[in-house]
N, C-alpha and C positions, 0 to 999 in steps of 0.2 A: 781368359786371364782376368783377374779381378781389377777393378778400377784403380785401387790404390797401388797395385803392382805396376800397372801401366804407367801411372803418374810418376812413380819412382824411377822408372826407366827413362822417361822423357824429361826429367828434371834437368835444368832449372826452369822449364817452361811452366807458366801457370795454366790451369785447366782451360780457362776461357780464351787462351791464346792458341790453342790447338785447332788445327783444321780437321775437326771431328764433328760429325753430324749426329743429331739426336735420334735419328732413325736409321735402320739398315738401308743402305743404298739399293735401289732397284737396278737390275741388270740393264746393260746397254743393248743386249740382243733384242732384235725386233722392235726397237723404238720407232721405226718408220710407221708402225701401225698405231702409234699413240698420238692423239690429237692434243692432249693436255698431259703434262708430266708432273712428277712427284706423287707420293702417296696421297697428297691432298688435292692433286689436279690443279695446283696453283698457277702454273705457267700455261699460257696460251690465251689468245684473245677471242677464240671462237668456240664452237661446239658446246661443251658442258659449261663453259664460262660465259656464254652469252647471257646477258641480264644481270651479271654480277659486277658491272662497271663501277658501282658505288664503293666497292672495297678494293679497287685497284690503286691503293695508296700505300706509301711506306717503301721501305728498302727493296723488297722483292716484287710485289704485285704491280708496282708502277710501270715496270717494263712492258706489261701487256698493252699499254696505250700505244706501243709501236705497231700493233696490229698483226704480230707474227703468231704462228702456231706454237705449241708447247716447247718443242725441242729447241728451236732457234731462240725463243725467249729465255729458256733455262740456260742455254750456253752463254748468252750475253752476261747474265748474272754470275754464272759459274766461273767465267774467266776472272772476274774480280774477286769472287769469294775464295777461289783457290790460288790467288796471288800469281796468276799467269800474266805475261805481257809479251807483246811482240815489239821489242825496242829496236833501236838502231843497230845494236850488236847482233841481235838475232836476224834482222833483215839483211844487213850487209855482210857479216862474217859467216853466216850459216846458209846463205843463199836463198832466204825466204822472200826477199824483195821481188826477185824475178818470178817466183811462184805466185805471189799475190798479184803482181802486175798481169800475169797471164790469166789468172782466174777471174779478176775483177777489172777488166780494162774500161768498163763503163762507169766505174765509181770515181768520183773526184779523189785526188791524191789524199786530201785530209780525211777521207772516209775509207780509203782503201786498206789501211792498216789499223782500223779501229776495232773495238770490241765487237761491233756488229758484223764487220767483215770476217773477223776470226770465227764468230758464231756460225756464219754461213758455211765456212770451210769445214768446221767441225761437224756441223749438221750433215753436210754432203757425205762425209765419211761415215758417220754413225748410221745413216740410212742404208748403207750397204751391208750392215751387220745382220744379215737375215739367215736364220736357220732354214735350209732348203733340202738337207740331205738326211733328215731323220727318217727312220723306217716308216712312220705313219705318213710322212709327206711323200715318200716314194710309193707307198700303197695308194695314196690319193691320185697319184699320177699314172697308175695302172699296173704297178708291179705287185701282183697279188701274192707274191712270196716274200715280200719285205717284212711283214709282221708274222710272228709266231701265232699259233692258235690261242695261246694264253693271252697274248697282247691284243688279239682281236676281241677276245671275251672282255678284256679290260676296257677296250674302246667302246664296246656296246654298253657296258655298265656306265661308263663316263657320260655317254650321250643318251642314257636311258635311266635305269633304276636309281643310280647314284645322284642324278640331277646336277652333275658338275657343270654341264653346258649352260645351265641357267645363268651363270655369271661369267664363265670362261667361254666366250663365244665369238671372239674376233679371229682373224687369220693366225694370230699368235696364241690363241686360246687365252686371251686376256679380256679386258672389258673396260669401257669408259663409264663405269658405274662404281658406286661407293657403298660399302657395307660394313656394319659393325659386327665383329665376330667375338670381341672380348678377349683378344690376345694380350699378353703382358707387354709393357713398354721396355725400351732399351736400357733405361737406367737401372732396372731390376736385374739385368743380365751383366752388369759391370761396365756399361757404356760410359764414356767420358764426355765432358762438356754437355751434360744433360742432367735431368732430375725430374722429380714429380711435377714441377710447375712448368716444364718445357711445353710450349704451345704446340709443338709438333706431335705431342701425345694426343691431341684432339682430332687429328686426321683432317678431314675435309673442313671442319669447323675452324681450324687454324686460319684458313683463308676466307671462308664465307662469313664468319662470325655468327652463323646461325646455330643456335643450340640444338636444332633438329639434326644437324650434321655432326654432332659430337661423336668421336670415336669411330667414324666411318672412314675407311681407307679404300683406295683404288684397287681394283682387281688386277693382280699381276699376271704376266705371261707365264706359260708353263713349259717352254722348251728348255732342255738341258738342265733340268732340276737335279739331275744325277750329279752334277758338278758342284752344287751348292753345299755349304757347310752350315748355314743357318737359314731360317725361313721366317716370314712375317715381318712386319715393320719393326718389331722389337727384338728380332733374333731369338724369339722365345722357344723355337723348336730346332732341333739339330739333325733331324732325319725325316725323310718323306713318310716313313711309317708313323712317326709321332704326329706329323701333320694330318695324316689320314685318320688316325685314332681320335684326334681332336675334332675333325669334321664329323666323324661318326657320332661322337658323344654330343656335340653341339651345346656345350656348356661354357659360359663365360669363365675365364680365368683371371679377369681383371676386376678388382673390387669396385672400380668406378663404373663398370658397365654391367647393369642389371640384365637379367634374362629378358625382361620386357623391352629393353633397348636394342636387343640383337636384331639383325636383319630378319625379315620374315622369310627369306629364302634359306636361312641357316637353320635347318631342322635336323633332328637326329635321323640316322640312317640305320637300316637293318641289313647288314651284309654278312654273308657266311665267311668262314675263314678262307675258302678257295676264291671267293669273289674279291675279297680284300687283296689277296696275293695277285690276282689278275689285274686289278686296277694299279697296284704298285708296279707291276711289270710294264704296263702300258706307259705310266708316267716316267719311270726311270729309264727304260730302254726304248720303248716305242717312240718317245718324243726326244730322243737324244741324237743330236747331230754331232758325230764324233770327229768331224773335220773342221771345227770352227777355228782351228789354228790358222786356217787359210786367210783369215782376216788380219793376222798379225804381221806387220812388215818385218822383213829381215834386217833392215837398217833404216836410219833416218837421215835426212839431208845434212844435218850438222856433223854427222860422223861420230857423235857421242855414243857412249855405250848404251845399248837399248835392251830392256826397257828401263834399267836403272843406271845412273851414272855416278853414284857415290863410290868412294874408294874401295869399300869391301865388295860391292857389286862388280866393279871393274875386275877385281881379282877373281871372284867366283865365276864370272861369265867369260873370262879369258879375253877381256878387252884391252888389257895393258899392252 
């Protein structure tokens, strides 16, 4: 949907009042393996952010001074950014006071219902969202029939000739490293509340202020890509095949990112048609946990319509 069309639907809101981000959000699946979060790795006081304390200033990075890892730091800021609050109505009328009291008995009352405590609760839940039932994971656990022969060929290519593992090497096939690939930014795809001067287009450099980090973005995880509708920080690709073709070509599509600025690990690939199909099969199906709905609660303590409580959703979901 084009930006102007979106804005006409959301009128009379001004674009800068929208809760819309200038980059495509990363999945919450497997965030337990991420020490630092966001495409820029901005959140988190440790690991890749050690030694960057001089830039922990301003609205977002300042939270790192609390000493938490990425997920908890991001949640503290996210609660405010997305206009969430645990007020007296939520605590008393929806039963959350007892839940917070049970979860955080050692916190002083003035801290027990704070943004920080909310962040701990959110983080505890988010860390349970782990893909564990994908065919590749079953194969790793000893089920030698979990992968098809084509998917096995794709896995061998992934961890061999195609060099995917050079960047995607964590338990979630993600990585706490940053690379410039030269993909297009979200404003070019019709994103709202963003534009060519959006600092988020700089990737890691948005946080570090180091020109050497310009256009370098964190390596994302690879499970359940089959369910994605867009890829990369700017939603510049709409299928895994497009992503793979881009990786094979290894050419910048962003006029601000020259070939010389691209990651040294981002090099052209020579794959046959059958090899390409094998990698796609591995990525789409071998890494797909079809049972992730197990993480979605059937109801919430408030009794409100879940996951949406607006009038139309209540009707559509049969909550009336």
